[in-house]
N, C-alpha and C positions, 0 to 999 in steps of 0.2 A: 783660933791659933791649934787647938788639938784636932779638930775636924782637917786642916791642911796637914798636921802632921800624920795624920791617921792616914789621910788620901795619898800622901808621898810614901808612906810605907807598903801599902796596898798596892800602889802602881808600881813599886820595886819589885815586892811579890810574884806579882803578875809577868813582868819582865824576865825576872827571872826562871819562872816556869816555862815562859817561851822559848827561852835562850834554851834551857836545859832539853825541853822535847825538840827543837831543831837539832841539836849534837845530837841526843839517841837517836832518832829517826834517819839523821844522816849517815850515822855509823852502821845502822843497822841494814841490810844486804838481804834483799828476799830472793835472789839467786843462788845462795850458796847452799848446798846440798850436803855439806858436811855432816855426817852424824859421828857424834864422840859420846862413847859411853863407856867410863873408866877403864881406857887404855885399848878398845879396838876402834878404829875409824873406819866406814865403808866408803870408800871412792867411787864416783859414778865413772863409767866407762865411757870413751871417747864418743862412742854410740848415743849415748842417752844425752850426750852434750848437743852434738848434732842436731837429735829428734826436738830438744828445746829451743834449741836454736831456730831450726826451721818455723814450730808452732809460733815463736815470739814473731818471726817475719813475716808470717801470714797475718797474724792478728795485728801486726802495725801497717801494712801496705795500704795505702789509701782507695779507696774503693771509687771507682769513677762512674758517676751517673751518667746513663746513655739515655738523654728524654730525645724522643722522635716525636715528629708530628701523627703518627700512627697509635701512638700508645700515649693515652691522657697520663697526666700526672698523678692520680689515683691509683693506677694500675703500676706506674713506677715506684711508688710507695710501698704497695703490696709487697713488690719482689724484694725492693732494700728490708722493706719489716722480715721477709722469709729469710732473707740471705745472714741476716741479723740474727734470728732466732737459729738458724742452725750453725751460726758460729758457734755461737755462746753453748749449746748443746756439746758441740765439739772441743770447747773448751772445759767444758763441767765433764766430760769422758776422760779429757786427758786429766785432770786434777785427779779424779777418783783413780786412775791407773797411776800417777806419782803418788798417791795416797797406799795404796797398795804395795807398791814398790817400796817406799818408807817401811811400812809395816814388816814387811821381810828382810828388811835390811836390817831392822831393830832385831828381829829373831833371831839372823843369822849371829850378828855382834854378839848378843846375849848369849847364845849358846855357846862361840869362841871363846868367849871370856870365862863360862864356865870349866871350859876343859883346857884353857892356856894355862901353863904353870909359869909365870913370869918370874925369871932371874931378880935377886936381892942388887942392893948397891948400885943401879944406874943410874948413870948421871941424868940429868935433864935435857931435855932438845931430842933423845934418841926415838928412832921409830925406824920400822921396817916395811916395806911394801912388797906385797906378793900380787901375781896375776893368776886368777882362776879361770879355769875353764870348765863348764860344765856341761853334761849332756842333758836330754830332755827331760830326764827322772829325777834333775838333781844330783846326780854322782859326779864328784869331782874327778875329772877325766886327768887335768894335770895341772900344775902349779909351779909358778917360776917366781924365785927372788928377784924382784926389778930394782930395788934399791936396800942394800944391806945398811945396817945400824953402827955395822965396824967391828961390832961385840959379838963373836959367835956364840956364846952361850944366849944369847938373847934370839938372835936369827935361828939357831936351832930348835928354841922353846916354841917360836912362832911356827915353824916348820913342822913339829910334832903336835901340835895342835890342829893344824890343817889335817894332816895325816889321820889323826882319831875322829876328827870331824866325818870325813869321807863322803858322807852324802846330806844335802841341804834338801830335805824333805818337802819343804815348801813349794820349790821350784814347779814340780808334779802337778800343782793344783791350778795354776796361772796358765792363761792362753799363750801360743803360741809367739805372738808379736811380743808380748811384754819379754818373753822367755829370753827372744832373741835380739832384743834392743837393749835390756838391761842386764840379764843373767847369764847369757851366755859366756861372756865374757867378761870379767870385773876385777877390779883392785880393791884389795883389804890392806888397811895399813892398822899394824900393832905399835900402840903406844904404851909406855908404860904408865901406871898409876902416879 
């Protein structure tokens, strides 16, 4: 009797663990690239999303094997394997680039948070979005308020933080393709803590 009861309890625990895991991973989105760090969030530019979509499209396109009588099956397998290896290398390079972008974005967010003087007594759900345009050396050429928070003091404090920041020193260290894809124009979201 005790063995049956122990088996039933063990089975219930296993099923609860499976359901919890399924719900956790069902709600976990691997493609979300929003970075929140105590009040400022870096939003990816439209170009970045286009690049990600293009990479995903290329990686999911079916490969059609072209077997002819002139090419033996072994030669065809070598071509398929080498194309697979080259795709893997490209994906690894893309991941390294995304990791570098993530690292720079986090540094920018931390720098802005240190400068930003957030107004007190703000309601929840308030945020402001700013579009920034950078030159190749990381100087902020221009910025524009895209979405106002509706609270003038909050918007002005965010604008002052961007003005004080003036230059993103990390941009000069990256290559041209990363700069033009991710940092030439991007959006920053200011969110109260």
